[in-house]
C-alpha positions as CSV (number, residue, x, y, z in Angstrom):
1,M,-77.7,-193.0,148.0
2,T,-73.9,-192.0,147.5
3,G,-71.8,-191.7,150.4
4,W,-71.5,-187.8,150.4
5,M,-75.4,-187.7,150.6
6,D,-75.6,-189.9,153.6
7,K,-73.1,-187.7,155.2
8,A,-75.3,-184.4,154.2
9,M,-78.3,-186.3,156.0
10,D,-76.6,-186.1,159.2
11,D,-77.0,-182.2,159.4
12,L,-80.2,-182.2,157.9
13,R,-82.2,-185.0,159.7
14,P,-82.5,-182.8,162.8
15,W,-84.7,-180.2,160.7
16,I,-87.4,-182.9,160.1
17,G,-90.2,-182.0,162.2
18,R,-89.3,-178.3,162.9
19,V,-92.3,-176.0,162.6
20,R,-92.2,-172.3,161.6
21,I,-95.1,-170.1,162.2
22,V,-95.8,-167.6,159.7
23,E,-98.3,-164.8,160.3
24,D,-100.7,-163.0,157.7
25,D,-103.7,-160.5,157.9
26,I,-105.0,-161.7,154.6
27,G,-105.1,-157.8,154.0
28,L,-108.1,-156.5,151.8
29,M,-105.9,-154.6,149.5
30,A,-103.6,-157.8,148.9
31,V,-106.8,-159.9,148.3
32,R,-108.0,-157.1,145.5
33,R,-104.5,-157.1,144.0
34,A,-104.4,-160.8,143.8
35,A,-108.4,-160.4,142.1
36,G,-107.0,-158.1,139.4
37,A,-104.1,-160.3,138.7
38,F,-106.6,-163.0,137.7
39,D,-109.2,-160.8,136.0
40,L,-111.6,-160.9,138.8
41,D,-113.3,-157.7,139.8
42,P,-111.3,-156.3,142.9
43,E,-114.4,-154.3,144.3
44,T,-116.3,-157.7,144.9
45,F,-114.0,-158.6,147.7
46,K,-115.1,-156.9,151.0
47,P,-114.0,-157.5,154.5
48,G,-114.8,-160.9,155.6
49,S,-115.4,-161.9,152.0
50,E,-114.8,-165.7,151.4
51,L,-111.7,-166.3,149.0
52,P,-111.6,-169.0,146.4
53,P,-110.5,-172.1,148.3
54,H,-106.8,-172.5,146.7
55,W,-106.0,-168.6,147.4
56,F,-104.4,-169.6,150.8
57,T,-101.4,-170.1,148.5
58,L,-100.8,-166.5,147.6
59,F,-100.4,-165.2,151.4
60,F,-98.2,-166.3,154.2
61,T,-94.9,-165.2,152.3
62,E,-91.7,-165.4,154.3
63,T,-90.5,-161.8,154.7
64,V,-86.8,-162.5,154.7
65,R,-84.4,-159.5,154.7
66,Q,-82.5,-158.7,151.7
67,S,-79.1,-159.5,153.2
68,D,-80.4,-163.0,153.8
69,I,-81.3,-163.6,149.9
70,G,-78.8,-166.0,148.2
71,P,-77.4,-165.5,144.4
72,D,-80.7,-167.2,143.0
73,G,-82.9,-165.2,144.7
74,H,-84.2,-167.6,147.2
75,P,-83.6,-167.1,150.8
76,N,-80.0,-168.2,151.9
77,K,-79.9,-172.0,153.2
78,G,-80.9,-172.5,156.7
79,I,-82.7,-169.1,157.1
80,V,-86.3,-170.6,156.1
81,L,-85.8,-173.9,154.7
82,P,-83.1,-176.7,155.4
83,P,-79.6,-176.1,154.3
84,I,-79.7,-179.0,151.5
85,P,-76.5,-178.8,149.6
86,M,-77.9,-178.4,146.3
87,P,-78.3,-175.1,144.6
88,R,-81.2,-175.7,142.3
89,R,-84.8,-175.9,143.7
90,M,-88.1,-176.5,141.7
91,G,-91.6,-177.4,142.8
92,A,-92.7,-180.8,142.0
93,G,-96.1,-181.4,143.2
94,R,-98.5,-181.0,146.2
95,R,-101.4,-182.9,148.0
96,V,-104.0,-180.4,149.3
97,E,-107.0,-180.7,151.9
98,I,-109.4,-177.7,151.8
99,M,-111.7,-177.4,155.2
100,A,-113.0,-174.2,154.7
101,P,-112.2,-170.8,152.8
102,L,-110.3,-168.1,154.2
103,R,-111.7,-164.7,154.9
104,A,-110.6,-161.2,153.8
105,G,-109.3,-159.1,156.5
106,E,-109.0,-161.7,159.2
107,P,-105.6,-162.5,160.8
108,A,-104.4,-166.3,160.0
109,I,-101.3,-168.4,160.4
110,K,-99.5,-170.8,158.6
111,K,-97.6,-173.5,160.4
112,A,-94.8,-174.5,158.0
113,E,-93.5,-178.1,159.0
114,V,-90.4,-179.8,157.6
115,A,-92.2,-182.9,156.8
116,D,-89.4,-185.2,155.4
117,I,-86.2,-184.8,153.4
118,V,-85.3,-187.8,151.2
119,P,-81.8,-188.0,149.4
120,K,-82.4,-189.9,145.9
121,S,-79.7,-191.2,143.2
122,G,-81.2,-192.5,139.7
123,R,-80.9,-192.0,136.2
124,S,-80.8,-188.2,136.2
125,G,-78.1,-188.3,139.1
126,D,-78.5,-187.1,142.6
127,I,-81.5,-185.1,144.1
128,F,-83.1,-184.3,147.6
129,V,-86.6,-184.3,147.7
130,L,-87.9,-181.6,150.6
131,T,-91.4,-182.1,151.6
132,M,-93.1,-179.2,153.7
133,R,-96.4,-179.5,155.3
134,H,-98.5,-176.3,155.5
135,T,-101.2,-176.1,157.9
136,I,-103.4,-173.0,157.5
137,E,-105.7,-171.7,160.5
138,Q,-108.2,-169.1,161.1
139,A,-110.3,-168.2,163.8
140,G,-108.9,-171.1,165.7
141,K,-109.9,-173.9,162.9
142,T,-107.9,-175.4,160.4
143,V,-108.7,-174.3,156.8
144,A,-106.3,-176.2,154.6
145,V,-103.4,-178.6,154.8
146,D,-100.8,-178.4,152.0
147,T,-98.3,-181.0,151.7
148,F,-95.7,-179.7,148.9
149,D,-92.7,-181.5,147.4
150,A,-89.6,-179.5,146.3
151,I,-86.6,-181.1,144.2
152,Y,-83.0,-179.8,145.0
153,R,-80.5,-180.3,141.8
154,P,-77.0,-179.9,141.6
155,A,-75.6,-176.8,139.7
156,V,-75.4,-177.0,135.9
157,P,-71.7,-177.0,134.6
158,P,-71.0,-173.6,132.8
159,G,-72.2,-173.4,129.1
160,Q,-74.4,-176.7,129.6
161,K,-78.0,-176.8,129.5
162,T,-79.9,-178.5,132.4
163,T,-80.9,-182.0,132.0
164,A,-84.1,-182.0,130.2
165,T,-87.2,-184.0,131.3
166,V,-88.5,-186.4,128.8
167,A,-91.4,-184.5,127.0
168,T,-94.5,-186.7,126.6
169,Q,-97.5,-185.4,124.6
170,A,-100.6,-184.5,126.8
171,R,-103.9,-186.6,126.3
172,S,-106.1,-185.1,123.5
173,D,-109.3,-186.8,124.6
174,H,-110.6,-184.0,127.1
175,A,-114.1,-182.7,127.4
176,W,-112.9,-179.0,127.7
177,T,-110.1,-176.9,127.1
178,E,-108.8,-173.3,128.5
179,A,-105.7,-171.7,127.5
180,T,-103.9,-168.7,129.4
181,A,-100.9,-166.7,127.9
182,L,-98.2,-166.7,130.5
183,T,-97.0,-163.1,129.9
184,N,-94.1,-161.3,131.5
185,A,-96.8,-159.3,133.2
186,L,-98.7,-162.1,134.8
187,N,-95.6,-163.8,136.0
188,F,-94.4,-160.5,137.6
189,R,-97.5,-160.0,139.5
190,Y,-97.8,-163.6,140.6
191,S,-94.1,-163.5,141.9
192,A,-94.7,-160.0,143.5
193,M,-97.8,-161.5,145.4
194,T,-96.2,-164.6,146.5
195,W,-92.9,-162.7,147.2
196,N,-91.0,-165.0,145.0
197,A,-87.3,-163.6,143.9
198,H,-86.5,-166.9,142.1
199,R,-84.3,-165.4,139.4
200,I,-85.5,-168.0,136.7
201,H,-88.6,-166.1,136.5
202,Y,-87.3,-162.6,135.5
203,D,-83.6,-162.6,134.9
204,G,-83.1,-164.2,131.4
205,D,-79.3,-164.0,131.6
206,Y,-79.4,-165.8,134.8
207,T,-81.7,-168.5,133.8
208,R,-79.4,-169.3,130.8
209,R,-76.0,-169.1,131.9
210,E,-76.5,-170.2,135.6
211,E,-79.3,-172.7,135.4
212,G,-79.3,-173.7,132.0
213,Y,-82.7,-173.1,130.7
214,P,-83.4,-172.1,127.4
215,A,-85.9,-169.2,128.4
216,L,-87.3,-167.8,131.5
217,V,-89.3,-170.5,133.5
218,S,-92.9,-169.6,134.1
219,N,-93.8,-169.9,137.8
220,G,-94.7,-173.6,139.0
221,G,-97.1,-172.2,141.4
222,L,-98.9,-170.0,138.8
223,S,-99.3,-173.2,136.5
224,M,-101.0,-175.1,139.6
225,H,-103.4,-171.9,140.5
226,L,-104.4,-171.6,136.9
227,M,-105.4,-175.3,136.7
228,V,-107.4,-174.9,139.8
229,N,-108.9,-171.9,138.1
230,A,-109.9,-173.9,135.1
231,A,-111.3,-176.7,137.3
232,L,-113.5,-174.6,139.5
233,R,-115.3,-173.3,136.3
234,H,-115.9,-176.7,134.9
235,G,-116.5,-178.6,138.4
236,T,-119.6,-178.6,140.6
237,G,-119.6,-178.7,144.6
238,T,-117.3,-177.6,147.0
239,L,-113.5,-178.3,146.4
240,A,-112.5,-180.6,149.0
241,R,-109.1,-181.9,147.8
242,Y,-106.4,-182.1,145.0
243,T,-103.4,-183.3,144.1
244,A,-101.0,-181.6,141.5
245,R,-97.6,-182.8,140.0
246,L,-95.6,-181.0,137.5
247,V,-93.7,-182.9,134.8
248,H,-92.3,-180.5,132.4
249,P,-91.2,-176.6,132.7
250,L,-93.6,-173.9,130.8
251,W,-91.9,-170.9,129.5
252,V,-92.8,-167.1,130.0
253,G,-94.1,-165.8,126.8
254,E,-95.7,-169.0,125.9
255,L,-99.2,-170.3,127.0
256,I,-100.5,-172.8,129.4
257,E,-103.6,-175.0,127.9
258,V,-105.9,-176.8,130.7
259,R,-107.5,-179.8,129.6
260,G,-110.0,-181.8,131.3
261,E,-112.6,-184.6,131.7
262,A,-116.2,-184.4,132.5
263,Q,-116.6,-184.6,136.2
264,K,-117.6,-188.0,137.6
265,D,-118.8,-189.0,141.1
266,G,-117.3,-185.8,142.6
267,K,-113.7,-186.3,140.9
268,L,-112.2,-184.1,138.2
269,K,-109.2,-185.0,136.4
270,I,-107.4,-182.4,134.5
271,W,-103.9,-181.7,132.9
272,A,-101.9,-178.9,131.3
273,A,-100.2,-178.7,128.0
274,D,-97.7,-176.3,126.3
275,R,-98.2,-174.9,123.0
276,N,-96.6,-178.1,121.4
277,G,-99.1,-180.3,123.1
278,V,-96.2,-181.4,125.6
279,L,-97.6,-182.5,128.9
280,C,-96.5,-180.1,131.6
281,G,-98.9,-180.8,134.8
282,E,-101.5,-183.1,136.0
283,M,-104.2,-182.7,138.7
284,E,-106.9,-184.6,140.3
285,L,-109.7,-182.9,142.2
286,E,-112.6,-183.9,144.3
287,F,-115.6,-181.8,145.0
288,A,-117.9,-182.2,147.7
289,P,-121.8,-182.0,147.3
């Protein structure tokens, strides 16, 4: 760890352990809009309906004022998340435990805790890893605990491309596969549902000029959601927990291909590839009988 990062941690360390409460009514119309976005019949969801087990990630969005939004579309540093002194933030992975599904139309809360902030220096340069722990409660009971990692990177020098992750070919020994087009419309609807204004998902000029990507970046949360969707169609039992890791970007306008093994002893391994067969994400899920 370099000296400037050590100094930055003097300001960041007091954030560790802070908890922010986010309320949500899990409104019926919001539920139906989510259903429509993922090609389910919205009218099948009624007040009190159980939601798919991973849908807690679609709610509890931070309602930040427009004047508190930064140039990248994220809330300004220190408004919601710690003021980590690096401008580029990307989701990396999560570890999820599910105790019960959310129910439509019933109030719930998210306890968002800053679990850890870790500075790292390596081959790709200096980064910070922020770990958030989200505890979801409804009717006084914990329904899910989601531990989420985000990586913060330095700005890309003007005119340069972002440091590329090493492309690895995805396994081809899968037992099943599903492909979904990552259209502009789907990415827009997902970002709207999750109130995500990060400009890399919709502003091509900003994405290329400021963050050095070659094209609009498909939302990583959307990739994880589609992966769980596929797993639920091929797994049996009740989803109890899963871990996820994103390893390579996906671009808007292309596709995500989810590949998976056959379920064994309640466990299911799946992975995602882009149109060129490059590995983009991995997930391990556990189902209870």
